[in-house]
C-alpha positions as CSV (number, residue, x, y, z in Angstrom):
1,M,79.8,85.5,97.6
2,T,76.8,83.7,99.1
3,Q,75.8,84.1,102.7
4,T,76.7,80.5,103.5
5,Q,80.2,81.1,102.1
6,A,80.6,84.3,104.1
7,L,79.6,82.4,107.3
8,L,82.1,79.6,106.5
9,D,84.9,82.1,105.9
10,Q,84.1,83.9,109.1
11,A,84.2,80.6,111.1
12,L,87.5,79.6,109.4
13,I,89.0,82.9,110.2
14,E,87.9,82.8,113.8
15,E,88.9,79.2,114.6
16,A,92.2,79.3,112.8
17,T,93.2,82.6,114.4
18,K,92.1,81.5,117.9
19,K,94.2,78.4,117.7
20,S,97.4,79.9,116.2
21,G,99.9,81.4,118.5
22,L,101.3,83.7,115.8
23,I,99.8,85.6,112.9
24,W,101.7,87.2,110.1
25,V,100.6,90.8,109.5
26,R,101.4,92.8,106.4
27,G,100.5,96.5,106.6
28,P,100.5,99.0,103.7
29,V,104.3,99.3,103.9
30,G,107.1,96.9,104.7
31,P,107.3,93.1,104.8
32,S,105.0,90.8,106.8
33,R,105.9,90.4,110.4
34,A,105.0,87.6,112.9
35,L,103.1,88.9,115.9
36,W,101.7,87.1,118.9
37,H,98.1,88.0,119.5
38,V,94.8,87.1,121.3
39,W,91.4,86.6,119.7
40,H,88.9,88.7,121.6
41,E,85.4,89.8,120.7
42,G,85.6,88.9,117.0
43,A,89.0,90.3,116.3
44,A,92.8,89.7,116.7
45,H,94.4,92.1,119.2
46,V,98.1,92.8,119.3
47,V,100.3,95.0,121.5
48,G,103.5,96.6,120.4
49,G,106.1,99.2,121.4
50,P,109.1,99.5,123.6
51,G,109.7,96.2,125.4
52,E,107.1,94.5,123.3
53,Q,106.9,93.3,119.7
54,P,107.8,95.9,117.1
55,L,104.9,97.3,115.1
56,D,106.8,100.2,113.5
57,G,107.7,99.7,109.8
58,L,104.3,98.1,109.0
59,G,102.4,101.3,108.6
60,L,99.5,100.1,110.8
61,A,97.3,103.1,111.6
62,D,93.9,103.6,113.0
63,G,91.4,103.2,110.2
64,G,93.9,101.5,107.9
65,E,94.0,98.0,106.5
66,A,96.2,95.0,106.9
67,T,96.4,91.5,105.6
68,V,96.6,88.7,108.2
69,T,98.0,85.3,107.4
70,V,97.3,82.5,109.9
71,R,99.4,79.4,110.2
72,S,98.7,76.0,111.5
73,K,99.9,75.6,115.1
74,D,101.0,72.0,114.6
75,K,102.4,71.9,111.1
76,G,103.2,75.6,110.6
77,G,101.6,75.8,107.1
78,R,99.5,78.6,105.9
79,L,95.8,78.1,106.7
80,V,94.0,81.3,105.7
81,S,94.8,84.9,104.8
82,W,92.2,87.6,105.5
83,D,91.9,91.3,105.2
84,A,91.5,93.3,108.4
85,R,90.5,96.8,109.4
86,V,92.9,98.3,111.9
87,T,91.6,100.1,115.0
88,E,94.0,101.6,117.6
89,L,92.3,101.3,121.0
90,P,92.7,104.4,123.1
91,A,94.4,103.7,126.4
92,G,92.0,103.5,129.3
93,S,88.9,103.0,127.2
94,E,86.5,100.1,128.0
95,A,87.6,98.2,124.8
96,W,91.3,98.8,125.7
97,E,90.8,97.5,129.2
98,A,89.0,94.3,128.0
99,A,91.7,93.7,125.3
100,V,94.6,94.3,127.7
101,G,93.1,91.9,130.2
102,E,93.2,89.1,127.6
103,L,96.6,90.2,126.3
104,K,98.1,90.3,129.8
105,A,96.9,86.7,130.5
106,K,98.7,85.5,127.3
107,R,101.9,87.6,127.7
108,L,104.8,85.2,128.5
109,N,107.8,86.2,130.6
110,A,107.0,89.9,131.1
111,A,109.8,91.3,133.3
112,D,107.3,93.7,134.9
113,A,104.2,91.5,135.0
114,E,102.6,93.4,137.8
115,R,103.0,96.8,136.0
116,V,102.6,95.7,132.4
117,T,99.3,97.3,131.9
118,E,100.6,100.7,133.1
119,R,103.6,100.4,130.7
120,W,101.3,99.5,127.8
121,A,99.1,102.5,128.5
122,K,102.1,104.8,128.6
123,D,104.4,103.5,125.9
124,C,102.7,100.9,123.7
125,R,99.9,100.6,121.1
126,V,97.1,98.1,121.3
127,L,95.6,97.4,117.9
128,R,92.4,95.6,117.0
129,L,92.6,93.7,113.7
130,E,89.0,93.0,112.7
131,P,88.2,90.8,109.8
132,S,86.6,92.6,106.9
133,G,84.8,89.5,105.8
134,T,87.0,88.5,102.9
135,T,89.5,85.8,102.7
136,A,92.3,85.9,100.1
137,P,92.9,82.8,97.9
138,L,96.1,80.9,98.9
139,P,98.9,81.8,96.6
140,G,100.4,79.4,94.1
141,T,104.0,80.0,95.3
142,S,105.6,79.7,98.6
143,L,106.2,83.4,99.1
144,T,109.6,82.7,100.7
145,A,111.8,85.7,101.4
146,V,115.2,86.5,102.7
147,P,115.1,87.0,106.5
148,L,115.2,90.7,107.6
149,P,118.5,91.9,109.0
150,T,118.8,91.6,112.8
151,P,121.4,92.2,115.5
152,A,120.3,88.9,117.0
153,T,122.7,86.6,115.2
154,T,125.3,84.0,116.2
155,R,128.8,85.4,115.9
156,H,130.7,82.1,116.2
157,P,130.1,78.6,114.8
158,M,128.9,76.0,117.2
159,P,131.7,74.3,119.1
160,A,132.6,70.9,117.6
161,A,132.2,69.1,120.9
162,L,128.7,70.4,121.6
163,P,126.8,67.6,119.7
164,K,128.7,64.9,121.6
165,L,128.0,66.6,124.9
166,L,124.3,66.9,124.1
167,R,124.0,63.2,123.1
168,R,125.9,62.2,126.3
169,S,123.5,64.1,128.6
170,T,120.4,62.4,127.2
171,R,121.7,58.8,127.6
172,G,121.4,58.7,131.4
173,K,117.9,60.0,131.5
174,R,116.1,57.0,129.9
């Protein structure tokens, strides 16, 4: 790989990841998982644990590796996949404080917004996913998979009258 290509890959990774609200992270074990993140100081940072997005089941550990896939914010299609080095930031460290400041600003609808950093320090993990400099070629197939089982499902079919009610409520607002 030439130096020019390496710089172009780095720019693509940074710009695509900055603009995307979600990244798909695949660790050494388990399937890929969509995670919200912030781009800060040359790496994607994620927070996970109780009350936050689940990081368990991915096998992400300090010093490990992961594959990050970035999607287009407007179309949702895959833009780039890149290899990352995983670093767990120790709570209270200077790097942790800087990352958490950025994460807190992007965290939507936190029930305990004024105490979120204390909870993250006590119960959660903040991971830094730093690009290792290599991008993976885009696969030739769609990589579709059956959704993971979840308790967040609809138990009953949509009521038959609901579409009519929704159409009626938008008529008067024009």
